[in-house]
N, C-alpha and C positions, 0 to 999 in steps of 0.2 A: 136241758132236759137229764134229768139223775133219776137213776133207779127206784129212787124212796120219792118223789115229783119233782114237781117245782125248784131250782134255785134263787137261792134271794136273791140277786142282782134282777129276775127275769119277773118273783113273787111283787117286787115291789114296783118296777115298771104295769106288772100287769092290775096290781090295788090301785095304782095311781089314775091309770086308765080308766076304770071303775070310776073310781069315788064319782059324787058328782063336783061341781066348782069348787066351794070354797075348802071342801077336807081337800079335795086333792091339790088345789095351793097350796094346802100346809104341810102336806105331806115331801111337794117340792120343797120348802123352806126347813126340814126338817130336815132331808138330805142332804140340801143346801152345808147347813149346817153341819152335818157327820161327816161332810166330804173335807171336811176343813180341818176338823178335830183329827179324823185319822192323816191326813197327810205330816200333819204336827204331832202325830202320838210315832207315824214311826219316823219322821225325822230327828226324833230323840229317845226315841228304842233302837235305832243303828248305832246313833255316839255313846248310848250307855255300855250296848255290848261292846263297840270294837277301846271304852275306854279299859285302861288296864286298872283302875284301883275306884272302882265306881265305890260310889261313899251311900246308896243305899240299892234296895231293890230294885224293884220291877213296880211294884207301888208307886214307891217316889218316885221313878222315869215318867210314869203316868201323870203324876199331880204337877210337876212341871209340862208337860206336853199338854196339859190344859192352861194351867198360868199362861203357857207360852201361845195358846190359841186368843187367849182373852188380853194379854198381852198387843196383841196383831189389830185390835180391835180401840186401841185407844184410850183403853182403862187403864186402869196402877193396879198394882201387887201390890203386897207387904214381906220386906223376905223377914223373917223370921230368926233364921238360923246364924243369925252375925255375931263377933267374938265377942263385946259386949252387955251382949243380952236385949240392947233394948234391939226394938225392931223398926228399920228401916223402910221407909216406898221406893217403891223404885216405878218411873213415870215417865221414860222415854220408851219411846214406841218404837220400834223398828219399822219404816213406811213401808219398805220392799213388804213387808211381810201383811199389807192392810191390802194391799192388791189383790191377795187371794181370798177375805171375804167377802169384798165389794164387787166382783166378777160371779163368785157363785152365788148370790143374794142377786144382780141383777141374769143372770142367765136364769135364772131360776122363777122369775117376774115373770122376765120376756115371755116366758115357753107357758109358762101357767094363762096369763091374757094372751095366749094366741088362741087360748084354745076354748077359756073363760070367756061366756058375755058379759057380766060383771064387770065393768072396773074394780070396783072398790072389794070389790068380793074376790079378786084374784090379789092386788094389792096387802089387802088384810091377810088375808090366810097364809100370804110365803112368807109375811113381819110374824106372826103368832108362831105362825109351825116353828123357822128360825130362832127366835127370843123363847120358848120352850125346852127347844135341844139347850138355847143357851144360858137357861137360867139353871137346869141342872149339871151341866158342866160350870157353874160356880159354885153350885152347892159340896160338888165330891173336890173342887180345888180346894174348897175350906179349908182341910183336913188336912194340907202337904204344908211342905216347907215357904213357901211360896203363897201367902191367903192375899184372896182379889179387896180388891176395895168396895164394899156393896153400894156405894152410892153413884163411886166409878164406873164401874160395869153396870149398873143399869144404866146411865147417862151417854155412854159410850156404845152398848150395845143397841138401845132404843135405837137413836139419830142413825146407826149408821142401815140396822134392819130399812130403817122409816125409810131415809131417803135409794139405797140401794134398791129398793124393790120400788119405787116409785118412779127413779127414773128405767127400771127395767117396762114399765108398762107404757110409761111416755114412749120409749123406744119403738114396742112393740104398736101402736096405734101409728108410727110414723114422727112419731118430733111433732105435733103438733102445736101453729103460737094461736090455739083461740085466744076468743075475750075474757076479760079477768073475769071469775066467779064477782058477783054481790055487788055491792055497794062500788069495789073500785071501780065497778065498770063505767059506770058515772065518770071518777076522777079524773083516771088517765086515759089520753086522746087514743080511738081507735091504731091508727096511724104510727103511734110511738111503739108499740106493743106487735104490730103486724111487720114493719121495713125499718125503726129504728134500729126495736131492741135484737131481734140475728146479730146486725153487723156491731153493734156493741159486745155481745158474747165472745162472737168471733176476735174479736180486735181485746178483748180482756184475753182470752187465754192462750194467744199469740202473746201478749206483750207479758204473760205472766210463765209462758215455756222460753219468755226471750232472759229472763232474768233468771230460772233458775238452769238454763241453760252455760249463763253466765260464772252463774255462784259454782256448778259445775266443773270449770274450766277451770277456777283461779283453785275450787279445790286440787284440784290431778297436778297443777304448776305448784301448789307448796308441798305436795306428793312429792315431785319428783327431785322440786331443789332440797327438803330435809329427808331425801331417801334413806342413808346412812340414818339415823335414827328411827325413823318407820320400821326399819327391820331391828337394826338392837330393840326395839323392843315388843316387837311380835314373837322377837324367839324366844328373850326372858321372860313372857309372860307363862308359857308350857311348856318341857321338854317334850311332853309325847303326843306320835302325830294327830291322834284322834281331840285329842285337847286343841292345835293347829287348827284342824280343821275346822274347829268348833268356834274359833277366834275369828279367825277365815268368811266364815257362815255371817258373823256376825258381823263383820264388817261391812260385809256385802249387803245384808240389810241395813244397814247402816249408813247407803251409799247415798238417798233421797233426802235423810236429812242433812249429812253436812253438806250435799249443793244448795238448800234452803239456807243452812247456816253463812253457804258462799257470798250465797245475794243480798241476805239479811249482814255483810260486812260490807259487801259493795255498796251498798244504797244510805252507808252512813253511819243509824244506830247500834249499830255494830248487836256483839253475843256477849252473853253475857256467861261467864265465866265459873260461877257458884256468888255469892255470895257478899252486892261491893263489891266483885268486877266487871268489867265492862271492858271489849276489845274492840276498836272499830280503826278506822283509817283518818280519824283525825289523835285520836286518842287513844288511854287508857286510865281508869279507874283503879287500883288497890293492886294486892297483887296476887298471882293465878294459884292455884294447890289444886292441880291436874293429875287423877289419874293415868297412870301409867299404860296407854293406850296406843296402836297406832296410832286413827284421828285425830285424838288428841297433841299427841306429839308433833301433828304437820299444822296446829291452827299459828295462824296467820299475826306474828306478833302488832304490835301496835303501831301503829301511823302516829304519825307529828304530823298531816297536815303541809309534808313534803313535796312534789310535783310526783314523785313515784310511787307515792300511797294513797296520791287521790285521784292514779291515773286510772283505776279501780270504778272510776264512774261512769267509766266505758260503757260498764254492764246498763247500768236504768238510762242514759240518752238512747243509748240502741234503745230498748225496750219498749222506750219514749216512740220513736221512731219509725218503728213498726208497728206499732198499735196505731200510729196516723194511718203509714198507708194502706194496713185493712180499714182501715177507713174508709178511706179513697177511693181505693177499689171496690168496695161496697156500695156506697154514693156519691155513684159519678157523676149522678147527673144533679147532686143535690148544691144547694146553694150554701153561699159560706157559713151561714148561722145553725144550720142542720149537722152541718163536718165538725161546728167546731163545737156543737153540743151533742154530739157524740162519741166524742173525742172523753170529752169532758165525764160523760156515762158508763163508758172505757176506764177511765182509769180508775175511777168511784169503783165498778164492777173489780179492776187488777190489785185495788187497796186489800178490798173485804177477802179477797181469793189468798194471796199474798200471808192477808196476816192471821188468816183459817191457819196456811199452812205451817208461819211459823209461829204458832199456838202450837200444830198437834208435835211438829217438832223438836221441839222441847219439853224438857220437863224436871220432874225431883229425881238423883239419881241418889239421895243420902237426907242425913240432917244438918243444920248447923248450916255450914258452908254448903253441902251440895244438896241444897235445899229447890235453890233455882239455877238451871241448865239450861241455856240455848236464847234462841233469840226473842226478842219482848214482840208478843201479835203484836198491842193497838198501838203501837209503836212505828212495829216493821209496815204496818199495812197501812198507815197515814203517809209515811214516805216517801212507800212504792206507787199512792193514788198521787200525792205532788207534784210527786218525780216522772211522771208520766204528763200530767196536764201539763206541765210547765216546757214541757220540751215537743209534748205530742202537739198542743194546738197552735203555736207558733211553725212546725213541721207543715202542718198539716196546714195552715193557711196560706203558704207561701206558697205552696206546691198548685193548689186552687188556685189564687191570685194566679201563677206561670200559667196554671192550662187555659182558661180565660183569655189572657194574653195571646196564648199560641192559639187559641181556637177562635178566637175573635177577627169578623171578616172586612180583608184589608178596603183601606180608603178608594175608593173612585181616584184617577188622575184627575187632575184639575184639569177643564177644556181650555186653550190658549186663549188669552186675552183679547179683544176683539177691539186693538185700534180703529187711531178716524181714518187710514191708510185703508183698510178692509171695511170700514164700515164703506167709505165714496168709490168703491169698487162697483163696478159694472153686474157681477156677481150679486152684490147685495147691496141691493141700494139704497140708501138713507129712507126712512121715516119718518117722517114729526110726529109718532105718538112710541118710536122704541124703546128709549127710554121714561116712560110711566109704565106702572103698575097694571094689572089685566084691570084692574078694576076700573081704572079710570081711560081709560081704551071708550072709543064711540060704541058702539052693535053696528054691525054693517046692515 
């Protein structure tokens, strides 16, 4: 409370609590978008204030903050202040920034679903509220030096808001695995949805984490190996401490991108470093023209198929073994066919996830040579699925066979054969029907 009435946060809370279901959900979505925009604005304004030679006023800094917020959603922005005067696209989004809008929308939808009786109303309200603020941000950003691509913004913002809000509503209701809607319920068996699907999803998530963790270790090793070159490129970019802080924050935001690049390199397809130039463990094509940036200086060189360069194959092999382990732990009492089939399903899901991550980690850094930068999404996903299935199915089959062999009950010891002496002994007198089957014995 203040002397003139309610404070703004308390007023928003009161209005959200008294508003009906869809309106309250829309307010939650709008508040989530506002918090994300505010965080980007604070970061950009701090860097702008601390800069010794700012190129633009506060209006330009706010336009940059709005563009950074759109870039955090994966949208593409167009840079207009180039030396040649030709606008160039900027499509490589720092994936670390993606966590902020996803978490805010997820949290807003989860809270709205817990207080609303309508699942569809909570989901639609949060998405509409978030997209309304996003549309205003896109319109405002269109007047700056970093102008949004309308098609890219519409696609990425709608998909992110709908998916994150849907996941939040699903989380609020306990993440149920119910029957499939409509005609799909008759096509897919119920047991596949309730038993196989959860195990396959958990195994696929574990496989993706193993691949990304392996790529991160590869990138960390390359940064240490090229430590001197990385330090020189960092110091040469700018001399002001505020500029170096901005470069450091940009590198931190691109760490998930670098980890995915490393996993794509370890899988085999490699990374595209410009049109016509691909670097992988088996070789390269063309010549690279890389900007002077610390993370790009540490890009591993092209391999020639030698044992040392092929050692990165341990990353996908380990990921396939991890997927097999999760499937075996989730289906301990399953048969071999279900185990192998679940590994294949998990491999397909892992490949699809890696393909999406690889596509999101790359993009355009300009025109001409820099129009393609990063791993190829569909190729990375296909190779990841192939690696997981090729390694996971044999490993799971071998462990399942070993478990069955170990748990199989031991055969009873064979009774000693009865010789003629034992038969003729007084304790077991020989009967004339002892060598015949029971069916042939006379009835008493």
